[in-house]
C-alpha positions as CSV (number, residue, x, y, z in Angstrom):
1,M,23.6,-4.1,-11.4
2,T,21.6,-7.0,-12.8
3,D,19.7,-7.2,-16.0
4,T,16.1,-6.4,-14.3
5,S,13.6,-4.6,-16.6
6,S,10.8,-2.2,-15.4
7,A,8.3,-4.8,-17.0
8,E,8.9,-7.2,-13.9
9,V,6.9,-6.9,-11.1
10,F,8.3,-7.5,-7.5
11,S,6.5,-8.2,-4.1
12,G,7.9,-6.4,-0.7
13,R,7.1,-4.1,1.8
14,V,7.8,-0.5,2.8
15,L,11.0,-0.2,5.0
16,E,10.6,3.6,5.7
17,W,7.9,6.3,4.7
18,H,8.3,10.3,4.9
19,S,4.6,11.5,4.5
20,E,5.8,15.1,4.8
21,E,8.2,14.7,1.7
22,G,6.2,12.3,-0.1
23,W,9.0,9.6,-0.4
24,G,10.2,6.3,0.9
25,V,12.2,3.1,0.5
26,L,10.9,-0.3,-0.6
27,T,12.7,-3.7,-0.2
28,S,12.2,-7.1,-1.9
29,D,14.1,-10.3,-1.5
30,A,14.1,-10.5,-5.2
31,L,16.5,-7.3,-5.6
32,P,19.9,-6.8,-4.3
33,D,19.4,-3.5,-3.0
34,R,16.6,-1.0,-1.6
35,V,14.2,0.9,-3.8
36,W,13.7,4.7,-3.8
37,A,9.9,5.4,-4.1
38,H,7.9,8.8,-4.6
39,Y,4.3,9.0,-3.7
40,S,3.5,10.2,-7.3
41,A,4.2,6.4,-8.2
42,I,1.6,5.1,-6.0
43,Q,-1.1,3.5,-8.0
44,A,-4.0,4.3,-5.9
45,E,-7.1,6.8,-5.5
46,G,-7.1,9.8,-3.1
47,Y,-4.5,10.8,-0.6
48,R,-1.4,8.4,-1.3
49,E,0.4,7.4,1.7
50,L,2.3,4.4,2.9
51,A,3.0,2.7,6.4
52,I,6.0,1.2,7.4
53,G,5.8,-2.7,6.9
54,Q,3.0,-2.5,4.6
55,S,3.1,-5.1,1.6
56,V,3.4,-3.4,-1.8
57,T,3.8,-4.9,-5.3
58,F,6.0,-2.7,-7.6
59,S,8.0,-2.2,-10.7
60,V,11.4,-0.7,-10.9
61,E,14.2,1.0,-12.8
62,E,17.8,1.3,-12.5
63,A,18.5,4.7,-11.4
64,E,20.4,6.6,-9.0
65,Q,18.2,8.3,-6.6
66,D,19.3,9.6,-3.1
67,E,22.1,6.9,-2.7
68,H,19.7,4.1,-3.9
69,C,20.4,2.2,-7.3
70,W,16.8,1.3,-8.1
71,R,13.7,3.7,-8.4
72,A,10.0,2.4,-8.2
73,V,8.4,3.4,-11.5
74,S,4.8,2.4,-10.2
75,F,3.6,0.5,-7.0
76,W,0.5,-0.7,-5.4
77,P,-0.3,-0.9,-1.8
78,E,-1.6,-4.1,-0.4
79,A,-5.5,-4.1,-0.9
80,G,-7.4,-2.9,2.0
81,A,-4.2,-1.6,3.8
82,R,-4.7,1.6,6.0
83,R,-2.3,3.8,7.8
84,S,-2.8,3.2,11.4
85,P,-2.5,6.2,13.7
86,K,0.8,6.2,16.0
87,E,0.0,6.0,19.8
88,G,-1.8,9.3,21.0
89,E,-2.6,10.4,17.5
90,Q,-6.0,10.7,16.3
91,P,-7.1,9.0,13.2
92,G,-7.6,12.2,11.1
93,Y,-5.5,15.3,10.2
94,S,-6.0,18.7,11.4
95,S,-4.4,22.1,11.1
96,D,-4.4,25.4,12.9
97,L,-4.2,29.2,11.7
98,N,-3.8,32.2,14.2
99,I,-4.1,35.4,12.3
100,R,-3.1,38.5,14.4
101,F,-3.8,42.2,13.3
102,D,-1.5,44.9,14.4
103,S,-3.6,48.1,15.3
């Protein structure tokens, strides 16, 4: 491990993001390994989600987390970045509920 402290801030990007589970992996050329990140560390208002390839700025701590040596303490998405819908996906969220009563 290196002597990196959580006070240092790194620029990087999102390698993977699991919206349904609220976690992902970040990378920076300044760090030797990938960084595990949880949605609760995102410094943004409203619904917090990241997109693969999105630029982020983050601080880290050395911690074993899901086979990663680094964990994001806090991170900030690039200003103005938004999640782009996947092909065939609508730009919003919806759900369905079906209720059936037995007579």
